C-alpha positions in Angstrom: 19.1 15.9 -13.1 18.8 18.5 -10.4 21.8 19.3 -8.0 20.2 17.7 -4.9 20.0 14.2 -6.7 23.3 14.7 -8.4 25.2 15.0 -5.0 23.3 12.1 -3.3 24.6 9.9 -6.3 28.1 10.9 -6.0 28.0 10.3 -2.4 26.6 6.9 -3.4 29.1 6.5 -6.1 26.3 6.3 -8.4 26.8 7.3 -12.0 23.6 8.7 -13.5 23.1 5.9 -16.1 23.1 3.2 -13.7 20.4 5.2 -11.5 18.0 5.1 -14.5 18.6 1.8 -15.7 17.9 0.7 -11.7 15.2 2.9 -11.2 13.3 2.0 -14.3 14.3 -1.8 -13.1 12.5 -1.6 -10.2 9.1 0.1 -11.8 9.8 -3.2 -14.4 9.5 -5.5 -10.8 6.4 -3.9 -10.0 4.3 -4.6 -13.6 5.7 -8.0 -13.1 4.2 -8.3 -9.7 0.7 -7.2 -11.1 1.1 -9.2 -14.1 1.4 -12.4 -11.9 -1.4 -11.7 -9.3 -3.7 -11.3 -12.5 -2.4 -14.4 -14.2 -3.1 -16.8 -11.2 -6.3 -14.8 -9.8 -9.7 -16.2 -10.7 -11.6 -13.0 -9.2 -13.2 -10.8 -11.9 -12.2 -7.8 -9.3 -8.7 -8.8 -10.2 -8.6 -9.6 -13.6 -11.6 -7.4 -14.8 -11.9 -4.2 -12.5 -8.3 -4.3 -11.8 -8.8 -3.6 -8.1 -5.3 -4.4 -6.8 -2.0 -3.0 -6.9 1.5 -3.8 -5.7 4.7 -1.9 -4.5 8.1 -2.3 -3.3 9.4 -0.4 -0.3 12.4 0.7 1.9 12.8 -1.5 5.2 10.9 1.2 7.2 7.8 0.8 5.2 8.3 4.1 2.8 7.1 3.8 -1.0 10.1 3.0 -3.7 7.4 2.3 -6.3 3.5 1.7 -6.9 1.5 0.4 -9.8 -0.8 2.6 -11.9 -4.1 0.3 -11.0 -5.3 1.5 -7.6 -3.3 4.1 -5.7 -5.2 3.6 -2.5 -3.9 0.1 -2.0 -0.3 0.9 -2.6 -0.7 4.1 -0.4 -2.1 2.3 2.8 0.5 -0.7 2.5 3.0 1.6 3.6 1.1 2.0 6.8 0.3 -1.7 7.0 4.4 -2.7 6.8 4.7 0.1 9.7 2.4 -1.5 11.7 3.7 -4.9 11.2 6.9 -3.6 12.2 5.7 -1.9 15.5 3.7 -4.9 16.6 5.3 -8.1 15.6 9.0 -6.9 15.3 10.0 -8.5 18.4 7.4 -11.4 18.5 6.6 -13.6 16.2 9.7 -11.9 14.5 10.3 -10.9 11.1 12.4 -13.3 9.6 13.5 -14.1 5.7 10.9 -16.3 3.9 8.0 -14.8 5.8 4.7 -13.4 4.5 2.2 -11.4 6.6 -1.4 -10.7 5.8 -3.3 -8.0 6.9 -7.1 -6.2 6.4 -7.4 -4.2 9.8 -8.7 -0.6 9.0 -7.2 0.3 12.3 -3.6 -1.3 11.1 -3.2 0.2 7.7 -6.1 -1.4 5.5 -8.6 0.9 4.2 -11.3 -1.5 4.8 -11.8 -5.3 5.4 -12.1 -6.7 2.1 -8.9 -4.7 0.6 -6.0 -7.6 1.9 -2.7 -6.9 2.0 -0.1 -9.5 2.0 3.5 -8.2 2.5 7.2 -9.8 2.5 10.3 -8.2 4.2 13.2 -8.5 1.8 16.8 -9.5 3.2 20.3 -9.3 1.7 23.1 -11.0 4.1 21.1 -11.2 6.5 19.9 -7.8 6.9 16.3 -6.5 6.0 16.5 -4.3 2.6 13.1 -4.0 1.6 9.5 -5.1 1.1 7.0 -6.4 -1.6 3.4 -5.8 -0.9 0.6 -6.7 -3.0 -3.0 -5.8 -1.8 -6.4 -6.6 -3.5 -10.2 -6.2 -2.9 -11.7 -9.9 -1.8 -15.2 -10.8 -3.2 -16.0 -11.8 0.3 -14.3 -11.6 4.1 -16.6 -13.1 6.3 -19.0 -11.0 8.7 -22.9 -10.3 8.8 -23.2 -9.7 4.7 -22.4 -11.9 1.9 -19.4 -9.8 0.2 -18.9 -8.1 3.6 -20.3 -5.0 2.8 -22.5 -5.1 5.8 -25.1 -1.9 5.9 -26.7 -2.4 8.9 -22.9 -3.3 11.0 -22.9 -0.9 14.4 -19.3 -2.5 15.0 -16.4 -3.4 13.2 -16.5 -7.0 14.4 -19.9 -7.3 12.5 -18.6 -6.4 9.1 -16.0 -9.1 8.1 -13.0 -10.9 10.1 -9.9 -8.8 11.4 -6.4 -10.0 10.3 -3.9 -7.7 12.2 -0.9 -8.5 10.3 -0.8 -12.7 11.2 2.1 -14.1 9.7 0.8 -16.5 7.2 4.1 -17.7 5.3 6.7 -18.9 7.6 10.3 -19.6 6.1 8.8 -19.9 2.8 6.0 -22.3 3.8 2.3 -21.3 4.1 1.3 -22.0 7.7 -1.9 -24.7 7.1 -3.3 -23.3 10.6 -3.8 -20.0 9.4 -4.2 -20.7 5.9 -7.7 -22.9 6.7 -8.8 -20.5 9.8 -8.9 -17.7 7.0 -10.7 -20.0 4.5 -12.7 -20.8 7.0 -14.6 -17.4 7.7 -15.1 -16.5 4.0 -18.1 -17.5 1.9 -15.7 -17.8 -1.1 -12.5 -19.9 -0.4 -11.7 -20.8 -3.8 -11.8 -17.3 -5.1 -10.1 -15.9 -2.2 -7.4 -18.9 -2.2 -6.6 -18.1 -5.3 -6.2 -14.4 -5.1 -3.9 -14.9 -1.8 -1.7 -17.2 -3.8 -1.6 -14.8 -6.8 -0.3 -11.7 -4.0 2.2 -14.5 -2.7 3.6 -15.4 -5.9 3.7 -11.7 -7.0 5.6 -10.9 -3.8 8.1 -14.0 -4.6 8.5 -12.4 -8.1 9.8 -9.3 -6.6 12.0 -11.1 -3.9 13.7 -13.0 -6.9 14.0 -10.0 -9.3 15.4 -7.8 -6.4 17.9 -10.4 -5.5 19.1 -10.5 -9.4 19.7 -6.6 -9.0 21.7 -7.0 -5.9 23.8 -9.5 -7.2 24.2 -7.4 -10.4 24.8 -4.3 -9.3 25.6 -4.6 -5.3 23.2 -4.2 -2.5 24.6 -0.5 -1.7 24.2 0.5 -5.2 20.3 -0.6 -5.4 20.0 0.7 -1.7 21.1 3.8 -3.2 19.0 4.2 -5.9 15.8 3.5 -4.2 17.0 6.4 -1.1 17.5 8.6 -4.4 14.2 8.1 -6.3 12.3 9.1 -2.9 14.6 12.5 -3.1 13.9 12.8 -6.4 10.1 12.7 -6.2 10.3 15.1 -3.0 12.7 17.6 -4.6 10.5 17.9 -7.8 7.0 17.9 -6.3 8.2 20.8 -4.2 9.4 22.5 -7.1 5.8 22.2 -8.7 4.2 23.2 -5.4 6.2 26.6 -5.6 4.7 27.2 -8.9 1.1 27.2 -7.5 -0.4 30.4 -5.7 0.2 30.4 -1.8 -3.6 30.0 -0.2 -6.2 28.0 1.2 -8.3 25.6 -1.5 -11.6 24.3 0.2 -14.0 21.5 -1.2 -16.9 20.3 1.0 -19.1 17.1 0.3 -21.6 15.0 1.8 -23.0 11.3 2.9 -26.3 11.6 3.4 -26.8 7.9 4.8 -24.8 5.8 7.1 -26.5 2.2 6.4 -28.7 2.9 9.5 -30.4 6.0 9.3 -30.7 9.0 6.9 -28.7 11.0 8.3 -26.5 14.1 6.8 -22.7 13.9 7.2 -20.1 16.3 5.9 -16.9 16.0 4.8 -14.8 19.1 4.8 -11.2 19.5 3.3 -9.0 22.7 3.5 -5.7 22.3 1.7 -3.3 25.2 2.7 -0.4 25.8 0.5 2.8 27.4 1.9 6.0 27.7 -0.6 6.7 24.1 -1.3 4.6 22.6 1.5 0.6 21.4 1.9 -1.2 20.9 5.0 -4.8 19.2 4.7 -7.0 20.3 7.6 -10.2 18.1 7.8 -11.8 20.4 10.5 -16.1 20.4 10.2 -16.2 17.1 8.9 -18.9 15.2 11.1 -18.0 13.2 14.1 -17.8 9.6 13.9 -21.0 7.8 12.7 -23.0 4.6 14.2 -23.0 3.2 10.7 -20.0 1.6 8.4 -19.2 4.8 6.8 -16.3 5.9 9.4 -12.8 6.3 7.9 -9.6 5.2 9.7 -6.4 7.2 9.6 -5.1 5.2 7.0 -8.0 5.2 4.6 -7.8 8.9 5.0 -4.2 8.7 3.8 -5.0 6.4 1.1 -7.6 9.0 -0.3 -5.6 11.9 0.0 -2.9 10.7 -2.1 -5.2 9.3 -4.6 -6.9 12.7 -5.1 -3.3 14.5 -5.1 -1.2 12.3 -7.0 -2.9 12.2 -10.4 -3.6 16.1 -10.8 -0.2 17.6 -8.9 2.3 14.7 -10.4 1.0 12.6 -13.0 4.4 12.8 -14.5 6.6 12.1 -11.0 7.5 8.8 -9.4 4.8 8.3 -7.0 7.4 7.4 -4.3 
């Protein structure tokens, strides 16, 4: 255990054994979320392709744990949570028993078929954490079956846009919102099961986290969650210091935008100095008229998806 982490735990009155027990329990909760979602979902995208992920987050949306399935999803759910806090904290409010559904790429999703359902976790009247589940949906409306609208020229044509709507309120599914969403998909039975699976996965996380609070105390669990982030940051910066400083470049191309056969560049220069990385996408083509564009959250998710398994396969991805 590094000195920085030891100091953090000492300040919080957490001994190293308790730290290890709780951090592994947090990861086990995320694994149980995944088992729950796969058990309920009737979609082959979830049950066979495992195109989903789950995670636990701090009150501000910072990642504490993520599953090993699709890293894209958990990385972007952090942005989803922060978007909901920024837009809906005051109205309609974020309260115990609520869950929010979001698939808007400009508010944290990768693209509309990747739907996130996130739930705040409260203890003693205070928001302590979030649980999140995200899964690719077989159809979320729009002009094309399956919601892959190659000929779309605006985001509204592609699929429904859910900005972070309160789907569950005080522990009850809001039927007005539920029926509105199910009316915009061509596969309401499949989508409905996926949504129920994600809600159930979040409920499992809430229940298990409360068990940890009751056993160890809220402050101890919070301290471990924060220390987990510190530990991951320390280890990845330590690893970066072992790599030679320099600029590492790559370039790729997309040869069609769904409308015309045009060539688009994707350029990346990774500038590594000491224990820091800067990702520079200068030289990448400007916005395309077709549906190949990438929003901020999609870009962030893509960078983390490429970086973490290569640079940090043995480090917690928090």
